Residue frames relative to the residue before (quaternion, step in Angstrom):
aa qw qx qy qz dx dy dz
M 1.0000 0.0000 0.0000 0.0000 0.00 0.00 0.00
R 0.2947 -0.7759 0.5417 0.1326 3.54 -0.83 1.04
A 0.3829 -0.7153 0.5368 0.2314 3.58 -0.94 0.91
V 0.2362 -0.7675 0.5845 0.1166 3.53 -0.94 0.94
N 0.1477 -0.7901 0.5921 0.0571 3.56 -0.73 1.10
V 0.1373 0.7905 -0.5749 0.1606 3.55 -0.03 1.32
T 0.3294 -0.7407 0.5466 0.2099 3.55 -0.78 0.98
V 0.6450 -0.5236 0.3843 0.4027 3.53 -1.24 0.40
A 0.6473 0.5319 -0.3290 0.4357 3.58 0.93 -0.84
A 0.6815 0.4716 -0.2933 0.4766 3.57 0.93 -0.81
S 0.6543 0.5322 -0.3308 0.4233 3.56 1.00 -0.72
I 0.7348 0.3692 -0.2494 0.5114 3.62 1.07 -0.51
G 0.5717 -0.6517 0.3575 0.3474 3.55 1.25 0.24
T 0.3524 0.7417 -0.5036 0.2683 3.60 1.11 0.49
T 0.1010 -0.7745 0.6225 0.0485 3.53 -0.92 0.95
W 0.6980 -0.4636 0.3257 0.4380 3.55 -1.24 0.07
W 0.5616 0.6042 -0.3910 0.4083 3.61 1.19 -0.40
H 0.5870 0.5726 -0.3679 0.4385 3.57 1.09 -0.64
Y 0.6783 0.4818 -0.2901 0.4728 3.56 0.99 -0.82
V 0.6176 0.5338 -0.3396 0.4673 3.58 1.07 -0.67
V 0.6637 0.4902 -0.2987 0.4795 3.58 0.92 -0.89
L 0.6413 0.5165 -0.3255 0.4649 3.60 0.96 -0.80
F 0.6594 0.4986 -0.3097 0.4697 3.59 0.93 -0.86
A 0.6506 0.5138 -0.3206 0.4582 3.59 0.95 -0.84
A 0.6532 0.5070 -0.3194 0.4630 3.58 0.96 -0.80
V 0.6635 0.4867 -0.3048 0.4796 3.58 0.92 -0.85
A 0.6566 0.5068 -0.3176 0.4595 3.59 0.92 -0.84
A 0.6599 0.4952 -0.3146 0.4694 3.59 0.93 -0.82
F 0.6686 0.5167 -0.3037 0.4403 3.58 0.96 -0.84
F 0.7822 0.3582 -0.1890 0.4734 3.60 0.85 -0.92
F 0.7760 0.4005 -0.2111 0.4391 3.60 0.87 -0.85
T 0.5837 0.6067 -0.3846 0.3786 3.62 1.03 -0.60
P 0.6769 0.4658 -0.3334 0.4622 3.66 0.76 -0.80
A 0.6427 0.5241 -0.3300 0.4509 3.59 1.01 -0.73
I 0.6569 0.4967 -0.3114 0.4742 3.59 0.98 -0.79
V 0.6559 0.5086 -0.3142 0.4609 3.58 0.92 -0.89
S 0.6799 0.4727 -0.3065 0.4694 3.59 0.87 -0.85
G 0.6314 0.5274 -0.3386 0.4567 3.59 1.07 -0.59
T 0.6876 0.4618 -0.2928 0.4777 3.58 0.93 -0.79
A 0.6729 0.4601 -0.2969 0.4974 3.58 1.17 -0.49
K 0.3698 -0.7544 0.4614 0.2850 3.59 1.35 -0.04
M 0.2458 0.7815 -0.5248 0.2311 3.54 0.97 0.90
R 0.4937 -0.6403 0.4996 0.3110 3.56 -1.07 0.78
H 0.6052 -0.6086 0.3791 0.3459 3.55 -1.07 0.82
R 0.6568 0.5180 -0.3255 0.4408 3.61 0.87 -0.87
R 0.6647 0.4963 -0.3015 0.4701 3.57 0.98 -0.85
F 0.6308 0.5284 -0.3215 0.4686 3.56 1.01 -0.83
A 0.6702 0.5037 -0.3084 0.4495 3.58 0.86 -0.94
F 0.6484 0.5199 -0.3239 0.4522 3.60 0.95 -0.83
W 0.7287 0.4334 -0.2542 0.4653 3.59 0.72 -1.02
N 0.6227 0.5280 -0.3428 0.4647 3.58 1.08 -0.65
L 0.6477 0.5025 -0.3140 0.4789 3.59 1.01 -0.80
L 0.6584 0.5118 -0.3084 0.4577 3.57 0.92 -0.89
A 0.6688 0.4902 -0.2959 0.4741 3.58 0.93 -0.89
S 0.6489 0.5206 -0.3197 0.4536 3.60 0.96 -0.81
L 0.6722 0.4872 -0.2999 0.4700 3.57 0.90 -0.89
G 0.6567 0.5128 -0.3135 0.4555 3.57 0.92 -0.86
F 0.6594 0.5017 -0.3025 0.4712 3.56 0.95 -0.89
A 0.6658 0.5100 -0.3075 0.4496 3.58 0.90 -0.92
V 0.6620 0.4929 -0.3096 0.4722 3.59 0.91 -0.88
S 0.6666 0.5214 -0.3041 0.4374 3.56 0.89 -0.94
V 0.7233 0.4408 -0.2561 0.4659 3.57 0.73 -1.04
T 0.6715 0.5049 -0.3113 0.4441 3.59 0.88 -0.90
A 0.6959 0.4647 -0.2870 0.4663 3.58 0.81 -0.96
S 0.6530 0.5107 -0.3228 0.4567 3.59 0.95 -0.80
A 0.6787 0.4836 -0.2974 0.4659 3.59 0.86 -0.91
Y 0.6506 0.5064 -0.3192 0.4672 3.58 0.96 -0.82
G 0.6776 0.4983 -0.2950 0.4534 3.57 0.87 -0.94
L 0.6613 0.4968 -0.3091 0.4694 3.58 0.95 -0.85
A 0.6572 0.5097 -0.3163 0.4565 3.58 0.94 -0.84
R 0.6530 0.5029 -0.3212 0.4664 3.58 0.96 -0.80
L 0.6723 0.4812 -0.3050 0.4727 3.60 0.93 -0.82
A 0.6493 0.5268 -0.3217 0.4443 3.59 1.01 -0.78
T 0.7188 0.4230 -0.2525 0.4906 3.58 1.12 -0.58
G 0.6634 -0.5672 0.2866 0.3952 3.56 1.25 0.35
H 0.5308 0.6015 -0.4257 0.4187 3.59 1.22 0.12
T 0.0385 0.8384 -0.5387 0.0734 3.58 -0.24 1.22
S 0.2382 0.7717 -0.5538 0.2025 3.57 0.92 0.83
A 0.6524 -0.5200 0.3797 0.3997 3.55 -1.25 0.41
R 0.6087 0.5674 -0.3480 0.4318 3.60 1.06 -0.73
D 0.6772 0.4919 -0.2935 0.4619 3.60 0.90 -0.89
I 0.6542 0.4997 -0.3118 0.4745 3.58 0.99 -0.77
I 0.6428 0.5145 -0.3230 0.4666 3.59 1.02 -0.78
I 0.6303 0.5227 -0.3379 0.4639 3.60 0.98 -0.78
L 0.6452 0.5086 -0.3189 0.4726 3.59 0.94 -0.83
L 0.6806 0.4901 -0.2945 0.4581 3.59 0.88 -0.89
V 0.6158 0.5287 -0.3472 0.4698 3.61 1.05 -0.68
G 0.6618 0.5076 -0.3065 0.4588 3.59 0.91 -0.88
L 0.6804 0.4773 -0.2908 0.4740 3.57 0.90 -0.90
T 0.6420 0.5260 -0.3245 0.4537 3.59 1.02 -0.78
V 0.6471 0.5020 -0.3235 0.4739 3.59 0.92 -0.83
G 0.6514 0.5147 -0.3163 0.4590 3.61 0.95 -0.81
V 0.6620 0.4913 -0.3068 0.4756 3.58 0.95 -0.85
L 0.6496 0.5165 -0.3240 0.4542 3.61 0.95 -0.80
I 0.6242 0.5254 -0.3365 0.4702 3.59 1.03 -0.74
M 0.6789 0.4859 -0.2984 0.4626 3.60 0.88 -0.90
V 0.6396 0.5156 -0.3306 0.4645 3.61 0.98 -0.80
A 0.6557 0.5013 -0.3170 0.4672 3.59 0.92 -0.85
F 0.6477 0.5228 -0.3162 0.4552 3.59 0.97 -0.83
V 0.6849 0.4783 -0.2881 0.4682 3.59 0.83 -0.96
R 0.6561 0.5106 -0.3168 0.4566 3.59 0.94 -0.85
H 0.6407 0.5264 -0.3284 0.4524 3.59 0.97 -0.82
H 0.7067 0.4570 -0.2758 0.4644 3.58 0.84 -0.92
R 0.6235 0.5135 -0.3509 0.4737 3.60 1.03 -0.60
R 0.6589 0.5028 -0.3036 0.4700 3.58 0.96 -0.87
A 0.6602 0.4980 -0.3109 0.4685 3.59 0.96 -0.80
R 0.6423 0.5218 -0.3226 0.4595 3.58 1.01 -0.75
V 0.6653 0.4895 -0.3018 0.4761 3.61 0.98 -0.82
D 0.6943 0.4975 -0.2765 0.4405 3.58 0.94 -0.87
G 0.8607 0.1003 -0.0114 0.4990 3.58 0.82 -0.87
G 0.6035 -0.5632 0.3778 0.4195 3.58 1.14 0.18
P 0.7045 -0.4879 0.3054 0.4151 3.59 -1.25 0.25
E 0.6301 0.5457 -0.3600 0.4191 3.62 1.06 -0.55
K 0.7216 0.4028 -0.2550 0.5020 3.62 1.14 -0.40
A 0.4159 0.7426 -0.4530 0.2652 3.60 1.22 -0.05
G 0.7666 0.3491 -0.2029 0.4994 3.60 1.00 -0.67
Q 0.5713 0.6120 -0.3790 0.3944 3.60 1.23 -0.14
V 0.2909 -0.7268 0.5984 0.1705 3.50 -1.23 0.62
E 0.5533 -0.6426 0.4237 0.3184 3.54 -0.99 0.86
C-alpha cells in the first residue's frame, strides 16, 4: 500500500490565484478608504466616525437582508423573519438615499470637482 501525501490546499483545489484574490480583497477593504481620506485631506477623527458609521450600516443592511431572504427562501414566513428582511432593506435604502443626496448637494454647491471632497 502506497502512502498518499496530499496537503489540504491541494485537496480542495486551492491555487495561488485564490491567495492573490484574497489579498486584493483585503487590500481593497482596508487600504482604499485610507487612501481616499488621505487624498481628500480628511481629518482622522472625521474619517473614523464616518467609516465606522458606514461599516455598521453596511453590516446591518447586508446581514439582515441576507438572513431574511434565506429564511423566507427556506419556507420560514414568521413575522420576525419578514421584519428582519424589511429592516435590512430599509437600512440599505437609507444609506443609498443619504449617499445620493450628499453627492447631489455637493455638486450643486461646488461643481463636479468638489462633489467628492470633504470640507
